[in-house]
N, C-alpha and C positions, 0 to 999 in steps of 0.2 A: 504494500500500500504506500502511496506517495506521502512522504513525511510532511510536505507543505499542506496537503489536503487535511491530514490529521491535525496539524497545528491550527489551520483555519477553522476547522470544526470545533476544536476545543476553545479557541478564542471566541467564537460565536456563542457557544454554550455559557462561557464565563460572562460574556457581555449581557446576554438575555437573562441568565440566572441572577446576576447581581442586580439588574434593574427590577426584576420581580421581587427579590427580597427587600430592596430598599423601598420601593413603592408600596408593597404589601405591608411592610412594617410601619411606614408612615401613615397608611390608611388606618391601621389598627390603633396607632397612637392618637390620631386625629379624632376618630369616631367612636373609639371604645375607651381607651385609657384616659385621655384628657377630660372627657365629660365626668368620669367617675372621680377623678382626683383633682378636679378644678379648685377645690378649697384647701388643698394640701400641697403647698409649694415645695416643701422639703422632699416629699415623695416624687413629685414631678422632676425635681432637680436630680434625684438619684437615678431615675429612669433615663433622663437625658444623658447623664454621665455614662451609663452603660451603653446606650444607643449610639453615642458619639463614636465609639470604636468601629461599629458597623458602618456608619455614615462615612467616616474618613477612609476606611479600608475599601468600601464600595466605590467611592469616588475614584480612588487610585486604580482599582480594577477596571472601572468603566473608561477611564482615560487611556490606560494601556491597551486594553482590548479594542477600544474604539479606534485608536490610532493605528493599530495593526490591521484591523478590518478595512479602514480607509486606504491604507497603503496597498493592501491586496487588491482592492477594487481598481485603484489607479494602475497598478502594475499589470493587471489583467486587461486593461484597456476598455473597461466597461463603463466609462464615465463620459458624460457630455455636460452641456451647460445646465440642463434641468436637474441632473444628478447633483451637480455641485450646489445649485441653488437650494435644493431640498436638504441635502446633507449638511451644508453650511448653516442653514437655518436651524436644523436639529442641534448642531454643535453650540450655536449661540444660546438657544433655549436651555440646553444642558448646563452651560456655564452659569446662567441665571439660577437654575435649579440647584446647582452645586453651592453657589453662594448662599442662597436662602437656607438650604439644608444645613450648611456649616454654621450659619448664624443661629439657627434654632437649637443647635446642640452646644454652642460656644459658651464662653464665660466672660467675654469681653464686655466692658461697659458700653462700648460703641454699638454693639448689636443687641443690647438689652431690649430695645423697642420691638424687635422681632419676636423675642421670647415672651414679652408681655402680651403680644397678640398672636400667640403660637397657633391657635386654630385657624385663624385667617391665613397666615403665611403657609401653614401646612396645606391648606386648601389650594393655594396658588401653586405650590410645588406639585401637588397631585394633578392639577389642571395642565401644568407644563409637561408633566410626565405623560399624560394622555395625548397631548398634541405631538410629543416626540414619538410615541408609539405609533400614532396614526401616520406620521411622516415616514417612519421606518417601514411600515407596511406598504405604503405607496412605492417607496424606493425599491423594496424587494420584489413586489409584484411587477412593477414596471421593468425591472432588470430581467426577471424571468421571461416576460413577454418579449422583450427586446432580443434576448438570447434565442428564443424559439423562432422569432422572425428571421434572425440571421441564419439559423440552421436550416430553415425552410428555403431561404434564398440560395444558400450554398448547395443544398440538395437539388433544387431546381436547376441551378447552373450546371452542376455535374451531370444531371440527367440530360440536359439539352446538349452538352458537349458529347456525351456518349451516343446520343441519337444521331448526331452529325457524322460520326465515324462510321 
């Protein structure tokens, strides 16, 4: 089996799996944990302290696997202007999501306003995540359709050349 195929597959699994864990965890915090513990700031701070490790580790994994996936797409020549527009938009939204996620688990006085309104900002991150997932789906389906069209064209050209002989 091709080692680059295996690496690409593992990278995609890491990327999608990390996004699932982070968004699922944030969903649970926003809609389950925070409403129950709203009047207990010490408990919320303890949960934030534990969740911070997952957020920071997840951001690192998303950056690494995302950069690798982007590099593979460019190296394979599967990119065009629309691809770059969608993926670059995805990257910008992810950077905003990373900032807000880090602010929600941080300790800095400068980001305290985000923690004071944690449910609101968690909702914003979840919305950004949904848009990123939607863009990812469009990019993937569009790429698959584009590859199928190229294969169909190549097969048609090969068939026409064979018929001429």
